[in-house]
C-alpha positions as CSV (number, residue, x, y, z in Angstrom):
1,X,25.3,-54.1,70.7
2,X,26.5,-53.7,67.2
3,X,28.3,-56.9,64.9
4,X,26.9,-56.5,61.2
5,X,30.1,-57.0,59.0
6,X,31.4,-54.6,56.7
7,X,28.9,-53.4,54.8
8,X,25.8,-55.1,56.1
9,X,23.3,-53.6,57.7
10,X,20.8,-56.9,58.0
11,X,18.3,-55.7,61.1
12,X,18.9,-59.0,62.4
13,X,22.4,-58.2,63.7
14,X,21.8,-55.2,65.1
15,X,21.8,-56.1,69.5
16,X,21.6,-52.7,70.6
17,X,18.6,-50.0,70.1
18,X,21.4,-47.3,71.1
19,X,23.4,-48.3,68.2
20,X,20.5,-48.6,65.5
21,X,20.4,-46.2,62.3
22,X,17.5,-44.0,63.2
23,X,15.8,-44.8,60.3
24,X,15.7,-48.2,61.1
25,X,14.6,-48.2,64.5
26,X,11.0,-47.8,64.2
27,X,10.6,-50.9,61.5
28,X,12.6,-53.4,63.6
29,X,11.5,-52.4,67.0
30,X,8.4,-53.9,68.4
31,X,6.2,-53.2,71.7
32,X,4.0,-55.1,73.6
33,X,1.0,-53.6,75.6
34,X,3.2,-53.7,78.6
35,X,5.7,-51.8,77.0
36,X,3.4,-49.6,76.1
37,X,2.4,-48.8,79.7
38,X,5.6,-48.4,80.3
39,X,6.6,-45.8,77.4
40,X,2.9,-44.2,79.0
41,X,4.7,-43.8,82.3
42,X,8.2,-42.6,80.9
43,X,6.4,-39.9,79.1
44,X,4.1,-38.6,82.0
45,X,5.3,-36.2,84.7
46,X,7.2,-37.4,87.9
47,X,10.7,-39.2,87.9
48,X,11.6,-42.8,86.6
49,X,13.9,-45.3,87.0
50,X,13.6,-48.4,84.5
51,X,15.4,-51.4,85.9
52,X,16.2,-54.1,83.7
53,X,19.5,-56.6,82.9
54,X,21.7,-56.7,80.1
55,X,20.0,-56.3,76.8
56,X,16.7,-56.4,78.5
57,X,15.2,-53.7,76.0
58,X,15.3,-50.4,78.2
59,X,17.4,-48.2,75.7
60,X,15.0,-49.4,73.0
61,X,11.9,-48.1,75.5
62,X,14.0,-44.8,76.5
63,X,14.6,-44.4,72.7
64,X,10.7,-45.1,71.5
65,X,9.8,-42.7,74.2
66,X,11.5,-39.8,72.8
67,X,10.3,-40.1,69.1
68,X,7.0,-40.4,70.3
69,X,7.3,-37.2,72.4
70,X,9.0,-35.2,69.8
71,X,5.5,-35.4,67.8
72,X,3.9,-33.8,70.8
73,X,3.9,-30.4,71.0
74,X,3.9,-29.7,74.5
75,X,7.2,-31.5,75.2
76,X,10.7,-31.1,74.6
77,X,12.5,-34.9,74.9
78,X,16.4,-35.4,75.2
79,X,18.2,-38.8,75.3
80,X,21.5,-38.5,76.7
81,X,24.0,-41.6,76.9
82,X,25.8,-41.3,79.6
83,X,28.3,-44.2,77.9
84,X,31.5,-41.4,78.6
85,X,34.7,-42.7,80.1
86,X,35.3,-39.5,82.2
87,X,32.1,-39.5,84.0
88,X,33.3,-43.3,84.9
89,X,36.8,-42.3,86.6
90,X,35.5,-39.0,88.4
91,X,33.4,-38.6,90.9
92,X,32.0,-35.3,93.3
93,X,32.5,-31.9,91.5
94,X,34.2,-33.4,88.9
95,X,31.3,-35.6,87.8
96,X,29.0,-32.9,87.6
97,X,31.2,-30.8,85.7
98,X,31.3,-33.5,83.3
99,X,27.7,-34.3,83.2
100,X,26.2,-30.7,82.9
101,X,28.7,-30.7,80.1
102,X,27.4,-33.9,78.3
103,X,23.9,-32.9,78.8
104,X,23.9,-29.2,77.5
105,X,25.9,-31.1,74.6
106,X,22.4,-33.6,74.4
107,X,20.0,-30.5,74.5
108,X,21.8,-28.6,72.3
109,X,21.9,-31.5,69.2
110,X,18.4,-32.0,70.0
111,X,17.9,-28.4,69.6
112,X,19.4,-28.2,66.4
113,X,17.8,-31.6,65.0
114,X,14.3,-30.3,65.6
115,X,14.9,-27.0,64.2
116,X,14.5,-25.2,67.4
117,X,16.1,-21.3,66.9
118,X,16.8,-21.5,70.9
119,X,19.8,-20.7,72.9
120,X,21.2,-23.4,75.6
121,X,24.4,-22.0,77.2
122,X,27.3,-24.9,77.8
123,X,27.1,-25.1,82.0
124,X,29.7,-26.8,84.3
125,X,27.8,-26.6,87.1
126,X,24.1,-28.0,88.7
127,X,22.9,-24.2,89.6
128,X,23.4,-22.9,86.5
129,X,22.1,-26.7,84.5
130,X,19.2,-25.9,86.4
131,X,18.6,-22.2,85.6
132,X,19.0,-23.0,81.9
133,X,16.5,-25.6,81.8
134,X,13.9,-23.6,83.6
135,X,14.6,-20.8,80.9
136,X,14.6,-23.5,78.1
137,X,11.2,-24.9,79.1
138,X,9.7,-21.2,79.4
139,X,11.4,-20.7,76.0
140,X,9.8,-23.5,74.4
141,X,6.7,-23.3,76.3
142,X,7.1,-26.8,76.9
143,X,8.0,-29.5,79.9
144,X,11.5,-31.1,79.4
145,X,11.8,-35.2,79.7
146,X,15.1,-36.0,80.0
147,X,16.1,-39.6,79.4
148,X,19.3,-40.9,80.8
149,X,20.4,-44.4,79.5
150,X,23.1,-45.9,80.9
151,X,23.6,-44.1,83.9
152,X,24.5,-46.8,86.7
153,X,27.7,-49.2,86.3
154,X,28.0,-52.0,88.7
155,X,31.5,-51.8,88.6
156,X,31.9,-47.8,89.4
157,X,29.3,-47.3,92.4
158,X,30.5,-44.4,93.9
159,X,29.5,-41.6,91.5
160,X,26.2,-42.9,91.4
161,X,25.5,-41.2,94.5
162,X,26.2,-37.9,92.8
163,X,24.2,-38.7,89.7
164,X,21.0,-39.6,91.5
165,X,22.0,-36.1,93.9
166,X,21.3,-34.3,90.3
167,X,18.8,-36.8,88.9
168,X,16.7,-35.9,92.2
169,X,17.6,-32.0,92.4
170,X,17.0,-31.3,88.4
171,X,13.4,-32.5,88.6
172,X,10.6,-30.7,88.6
173,X,7.7,-29.8,87.6
174,X,8.9,-28.2,84.1
175,X,11.8,-30.9,84.0
176,X,10.8,-34.8,84.2
177,X,13.9,-37.2,84.4
178,X,14.0,-40.7,83.4
179,X,16.9,-43.0,83.8
180,X,17.9,-46.7,82.7
181,X,19.1,-48.7,85.8
182,X,20.5,-52.3,86.1
183,X,19.3,-55.1,89.2
184,X,23.0,-54.5,90.6
185,X,22.5,-51.0,91.8
186,X,22.4,-50.0,95.1
187,X,24.0,-46.9,96.0
188,X,21.4,-44.1,95.5
189,X,23.2,-42.1,98.2
190,X,21.9,-40.8,101.7
191,X,19.4,-38.0,100.0
192,X,18.0,-40.2,97.3
193,X,15.0,-42.5,98.4
194,X,14.5,-44.7,95.6
195,X,10.9,-45.2,96.1
196,X,10.0,-42.3,97.2
197,X,11.8,-40.1,94.8
198,X,10.9,-42.3,91.9
199,X,8.7,-44.6,90.5
200,X,10.8,-47.9,89.7
201,X,9.8,-49.9,86.5
202,X,11.1,-53.4,86.4
203,X,11.4,-54.7,82.9
204,X,10.0,-58.4,82.8
205,X,9.6,-60.9,80.0
206,X,10.0,-64.3,81.5
207,X,6.6,-65.2,81.7
208,X,5.8,-65.6,78.1
209,X,2.4,-67.1,79.2
210,X,1.5,-63.5,80.2
211,X,2.9,-61.9,76.7
212,X,2.1,-64.6,74.7
213,X,2.1,-62.4,71.1
214,X,5.6,-60.3,71.9
215,X,8.4,-62.6,70.7
216,X,6.3,-64.2,67.9
217,X,5.8,-60.3,66.7
218,X,9.6,-59.5,67.1
219,X,10.5,-62.9,64.7
220,X,8.0,-61.6,62.4
221,X,8.9,-58.0,62.4
222,X,13.0,-59.1,62.2
223,X,12.9,-62.5,60.8
224,X,10.0,-63.1,58.5
225,X,11.3,-66.4,57.4
226,X,11.2,-67.8,60.9
227,X,8.0,-66.9,60.9
228,X,7.1,-69.0,57.7
229,X,5.1,-72.4,59.1
230,X,7.0,-74.1,56.3
231,X,10.0,-73.4,57.7
232,X,9.1,-75.9,60.8
233,X,8.2,-79.7,61.3
234,X,5.0,-80.8,62.2
235,X,5.9,-80.9,65.6
236,X,6.8,-77.3,66.3
237,X,4.9,-74.4,65.2
238,X,6.6,-70.8,65.2
239,X,4.7,-69.7,68.0
240,X,6.1,-72.1,69.9
241,X,9.7,-71.8,68.3
242,X,9.9,-68.1,69.3
243,X,7.7,-68.0,72.8
244,X,10.5,-71.1,73.6
245,X,13.3,-69.0,72.7
246,X,11.9,-66.4,74.6
247,X,11.2,-68.1,77.7
248,X,14.9,-69.9,77.3
249,X,16.5,-66.5,77.3
250,X,14.7,-65.7,80.6
251,X,12.8,-63.1,78.1
252,X,16.4,-61.1,77.4
253,X,15.9,-59.5,74.3
254,X,19.6,-59.3,73.6
255,X,20.0,-63.2,74.2
256,X,17.0,-63.8,72.0
257,X,17.7,-62.0,69.2
258,X,21.4,-63.9,69.0
259,X,19.4,-67.1,69.3
260,X,17.3,-66.3,66.3
261,X,20.5,-65.3,64.1
262,X,21.8,-68.8,64.7
263,X,18.5,-69.9,62.9
264,X,19.4,-67.5,59.8
265,X,20.1,-69.9,56.6
266,X,18.6,-72.8,57.9
267,X,16.1,-75.1,55.6
268,X,14.3,-76.7,58.2
269,X,13.8,-76.1,62.0
270,X,12.5,-78.9,64.2
271,X,13.3,-80.0,68.1
272,X,16.7,-81.4,67.1
273,X,17.9,-77.6,65.7
274,X,15.9,-75.9,68.8
275,X,18.0,-78.7,70.7
276,X,21.3,-77.7,69.6
277,X,20.7,-74.1,69.7
278,X,19.9,-74.5,73.4
279,X,22.8,-76.5,74.1
280,X,25.2,-74.1,71.9
281,X,24.0,-71.0,73.6
282,X,25.0,-72.6,76.8
283,X,28.1,-73.6,76.1
284,X,29.9,-70.5,73.9
285,X,27.0,-67.7,74.9
286,X,26.5,-67.8,78.6
287,X,29.5,-69.0,80.4
288,X,31.5,-67.1,78.2
289,X,29.5,-63.8,78.8
290,X,30.9,-64.3,82.6
291,X,34.4,-63.7,81.3
292,X,33.4,-61.1,79.0
293,X,32.0,-59.1,82.0
294,X,34.6,-59.9,85.0
295,X,36.7,-57.5,84.2
296,X,34.2,-54.4,83.9
297,X,32.7,-55.6,88.0
298,X,35.5,-53.4,89.5
299,X,35.0,-54.7,93.3
300,X,33.0,-57.2,92.4
301,X,35.4,-59.1,90.1
302,X,36.2,-61.5,92.9
303,X,32.1,-62.7,92.5
304,X,32.1,-64.5,89.3
305,X,33.9,-67.6,90.7
306,X,31.1,-68.2,93.4
307,X,28.4,-66.6,90.4
308,X,29.4,-69.6,88.6
309,X,28.9,-71.9,91.0
310,X,25.1,-70.3,91.9
311,X,24.1,-71.1,88.8
312,X,25.5,-74.8,88.6
313,X,23.7,-75.3,91.8
314,X,20.5,-73.8,90.7
315,X,20.2,-75.6,87.7
316,X,21.4,-79.2,89.7
317,X,18.3,-78.3,92.0
318,X,15.9,-77.8,89.1
319,X,17.3,-81.2,87.3
320,X,17.5,-83.3,90.4
321,X,14.3,-84.9,90.2
322,X,14.7,-86.1,86.2
323,X,18.2,-87.3,87.2
324,X,16.6,-89.4,90.1
325,X,13.6,-90.4,87.9
326,X,10.8,-88.8,90.3
327,X,10.3,-86.1,87.4
328,X,10.8,-86.6,83.8
329,X,10.7,-82.7,83.2
330,X,13.6,-80.6,85.1
331,X,11.6,-77.6,86.7
332,X,12.3,-74.1,85.0
333,X,11.7,-72.3,88.4
334,X,12.8,-72.4,91.8
335,X,11.9,-71.1,94.9
336,X,15.0,-69.6,97.1
337,X,14.4,-68.9,100.9
338,X,14.8,-64.9,101.6
339,X,17.9,-65.5,104.0
340,X,20.2,-67.5,101.2
341,X,18.9,-64.4,98.4
342,X,19.9,-61.8,100.8
343,X,23.3,-63.7,101.7
344,X,24.5,-63.8,98.1
345,X,22.4,-60.7,97.1
346,X,25.0,-59.0,94.7
347,X,25.3,-62.7,92.8
348,X,21.7,-63.2,92.1
349,X,22.0,-59.3,91.1
350,X,25.0,-60.1,88.3
351,X,23.6,-63.6,87.3
352,X,19.9,-61.2,86.7
353,X,21.9,-58.7,84.8
354,X,23.3,-61.4,82.5
355,X,20.6,-63.3,82.4
356,X,21.4,-66.4,84.0
357,X,17.9,-65.9,86.3
358,X,15.1,-63.6,85.8
359,X,13.3,-62.6,89.5
360,X,9.3,-64.1,89.0
361,X,8.0,-63.0,91.9
362,X,9.4,-61.6,95.4
363,X,7.9,-63.7,97.8
364,X,6.0,-67.1,97.9
365,X,5.8,-69.6,100.9
366,X,8.2,-72.6,101.0
367,X,6.9,-76.1,101.8
368,X,9.7,-76.5,104.5
369,X,8.9,-73.0,106.3
370,X,10.0,-69.4,105.7
371,X,9.3,-67.4,102.2
372,X,11.7,-66.2,99.4
373,X,11.6,-64.9,95.4
374,X,11.0,-67.3,92.6
375,X,13.4,-66.9,90.0
376,X,13.2,-68.2,86.3
377,X,15.8,-70.3,85.2
378,X,17.8,-69.7,81.7
379,X,16.9,-72.8,79.6
380,X,19.9,-73.2,77.6
381,X,22.0,-73.6,81.0
382,X,19.0,-75.6,82.3
383,X,18.7,-78.2,79.6
384,X,22.5,-78.6,79.4
385,X,22.3,-80.0,83.1
386,X,19.6,-82.5,82.1
387,X,21.1,-86.4,81.6
388,X,19.4,-86.5,78.0
389,X,20.2,-83.0,77.0
390,X,17.2,-83.4,74.8
391,X,14.2,-81.5,74.3
392,X,10.6,-83.3,73.9
393,X,7.4,-82.0,72.5
394,X,6.0,-82.6,76.6
395,X,9.3,-80.4,78.0
396,X,8.3,-77.3,75.1
397,X,5.1,-77.8,76.7
398,X,5.4,-77.5,80.1
399,X,8.1,-74.8,79.8
400,X,6.1,-72.4,77.7
401,X,3.5,-73.1,80.0
402,X,5.1,-72.4,83.4
403,X,2.8,-74.8,84.7
404,X,4.8,-77.0,87.2
405,X,5.7,-76.5,90.6
406,X,9.1,-74.3,90.8
407,X,12.3,-76.1,92.8
408,X,13.2,-75.2,95.8
409,X,16.0,-74.5,97.4
410,X,16.0,-74.4,101.6
411,X,18.1,-72.4,103.9
412,X,19.2,-75.4,105.9
413,X,19.7,-77.5,102.6
414,X,23.0,-78.3,100.9
415,X,23.0,-77.0,97.4
416,X,24.9,-73.4,98.9
417,X,26.4,-74.8,101.4
418,X,30.1,-74.8,99.7
419,X,29.7,-71.5,98.1
420,X,31.8,-69.4,99.7
421,X,31.9,-65.2,99.5
422,X,35.6,-63.7,98.9
423,X,36.2,-60.7,100.9
424,X,35.8,-57.3,98.5
425,X,38.7,-54.8,97.9
426,X,38.2,-51.6,97.6
427,X,36.8,-50.1,95.1
428,X,39.5,-49.3,92.2
429,X,39.1,-49.1,88.5
430,X,38.1,-51.1,86.2
431,X,39.9,-53.9,85.5
432,X,38.8,-53.8,81.4
433,X,40.8,-50.2,81.0
434,X,44.2,-51.9,81.7
435,X,43.4,-55.3,79.6
436,X,44.8,-55.6,75.7
437,X,42.6,-54.6,73.1
438,X,43.5,-57.9,71.5
439,X,40.5,-59.0,74.4
440,X,38.4,-57.0,71.8
441,X,38.8,-59.4,69.0
442,X,35.6,-61.5,68.0
443,X,35.1,-64.4,70.0
444,X,32.8,-66.1,71.9
445,X,33.2,-63.7,74.6
446,X,33.1,-60.7,72.4
447,X,30.8,-61.9,69.2
448,X,30.4,-58.0,68.5
449,X,34.1,-57.6,68.1
450,X,37.0,-56.3,66.1
451,X,39.0,-57.7,63.1
452,X,42.7,-59.0,63.6
453,X,43.1,-56.1,60.9
454,X,41.9,-53.4,62.7
455,X,43.6,-54.7,65.7
456,X,46.8,-54.9,64.3
457,X,46.2,-51.3,63.0
458,X,45.4,-50.3,66.2
459,X,48.5,-51.5,67.8
460,X,50.6,-49.9,65.2
461,X,49.2,-46.7,65.9
462,X,50.5,-47.4,69.6
463,X,46.4,-48.0,71.1
464,X,47.5,-51.0,72.9
465,X,44.9,-51.4,75.8
466,X,41.3,-50.6,76.2
467,X,41.5,-47.1,77.8
468,X,44.0,-46.4,75.5
469,X,41.3,-47.2,72.7
470,X,39.0,-45.4,75.2
471,X,40.7,-42.1,75.3
472,X,41.5,-41.3,72.0
473,X,39.6,-38.7,69.9
474,X,37.9,-39.3,66.5
475,X,41.0,-37.2,65.1
476,X,43.4,-39.3,66.0
477,X,41.6,-42.5,64.8
478,X,40.8,-41.0,61.6
479,X,44.7,-40.6,60.9
480,X,45.0,-44.5,60.6
481,X,45.1,-45.9,57.4
482,X,41.7,-47.7,56.3
483,X,40.1,-46.5,59.2
484,X,37.1,-44.0,58.6
485,X,34.0,-42.9,59.8
486,X,31.9,-46.1,59.3
487,X,35.4,-48.0,60.8
488,X,35.6,-45.1,63.6
489,X,32.2,-45.8,64.7
490,X,31.7,-49.6,64.9
491,X,35.1,-49.6,67.2
492,X,33.4,-46.8,69.6
493,X,30.2,-49.3,69.5
494,X,32.8,-52.3,71.0
495,X,34.5,-50.1,73.0
496,X,31.3,-49.3,74.6
497,X,30.2,-52.7,75.3
498,X,33.0,-53.5,76.2
499,X,33.2,-51.3,79.0
500,X,29.8,-50.3,80.1
501,X,27.5,-53.0,81.2
C-alpha cells in the first residue's frame, strides 16, 4: 500500500513491500530470527507456500529472498507479481496463456536487470514454458527460484486450481516454486495436495513474547523518534510502546505501520495517547476495513455482516468478566470449540486475513470438554468493548506478556447462537470492478486513495468505474492532463490495492 503525498517519500508512509522503491527496501525493512528461518526455506529446494493475512509481510519476505539470492552464484531468482486483471478474470487454458506470458516477461526483465545475455522466448502454453525454464537453467548453470506474489484471491477461487496445478508441474529439481497465499485459500484442486506437494509456512507475529525485539527494531529503523526514551512518559518505555502496538494489531505489519503513523508529530507519548490510538484504530481503520474488503470478496461478500457479528461476540466474551467485575483486565485471547470454528470457518479465515484475530494454537482442551484453536484478539477492538475504555500499566503488562488464561466459547454456549450464515451465490465477478472510481477517494476505507482532483480528471477521460481504470493502459492515462509517470504508478498502486486482497 502506498499513501505518501505527491513528492513525499517518507519511509513511514510506505505500507506495501512490493511498492517500496528498491533503493529504500533494505533500509526500512527489518527481519527477525523467525523471518531469517523463513527466508532460508524460501531460498532452498522444494515448493513452499507462505501463508499469512493482509499486510503480514509475505511480499517483503519474497522480495528479500530475491535480493539475497541475486548475490549467490548458484541461483537465478525471479519475483513475479500476479496482480494482473486478466488472470483474475480467466480460467482454464486462457488463464494458463496469461500466466505463461506474464512469467516470461518477468524472467526477461530479470535477465536484463542482471545483465545476462541469455534469451528467454515468449511462451503461451505450459509445455513450452517448462522447456524454456529447463533450457534457461542449463544455460545459466543455475537453479531457478520462482517467487509468486499475490497468487491467491479469496473472492475468485476457481482459477486457483489452475495456478496450483501449474505450480506443481513447473516444480522440479531445477525449478523451485514459492508462492504467497492467504489463510482463506482452500481451493487447491484435485491434483495438488497442499501438504504433500509443498511446505506450508505460516507467518505469525501475534505472540510478541516469542519475538520481543522485532517490533522495537522496526520502530528504530522506520521511526527513530518513536524509539527515543525522552519521547515517552515515565510509565511507558519505547520497548513497551512498540510491543504493545505490535500485539494490538495481532502482529500485522501494515496495521502496525498505520498505528505508528498516528504518533508522527507528537511531542510526548503516554498511556492516554496510546489509549486514544487504539480506540481510533478500532473506529476508523478496522471497521472501515470490512467495508473496503467486502466488494472484492466475490461470493463471500455476503459473509461480511456475520463476520461483524462474530467479532462482536468474541470481544464481548473476552471482556465479559470485566463487566461482571470478576476480572479487572479483559482476556486478550479466546479458545473456541472446533465445532464452532468449523461451522464458521470461512468467516474466521476472513477475520484472520483482515487482522481482527490471529490463530495462536491449533488445538487446546476446553474446561467444559472438547478441543479448539486459540485466537489472539485485536486489542483495538477489545479495548473499545471494555466499559472504561482505558489502558493502565497493569493491562499493558498482562497483554504484552500474554500470561492470562484465554476466554472460552463453548459449543453449547450462547455467544454464536444468533449468528446465521447466508446461502452463498454462484461464483461471479468481483463487485469492486463495477464500483464508480469515487470509491477510490482517500477516506477511512481507502486511506491510500486518490485525490478529488485526480478522480475528476479520470472521470473526464471516460474512466468512470474501477474496472475501466484497471483495464486502461499507461498510454491512455498519460494522455490525461497533469497525469504523468509518477502519478500513473500511484494510480496503479491504488487500483491494485482496491482489487487484490
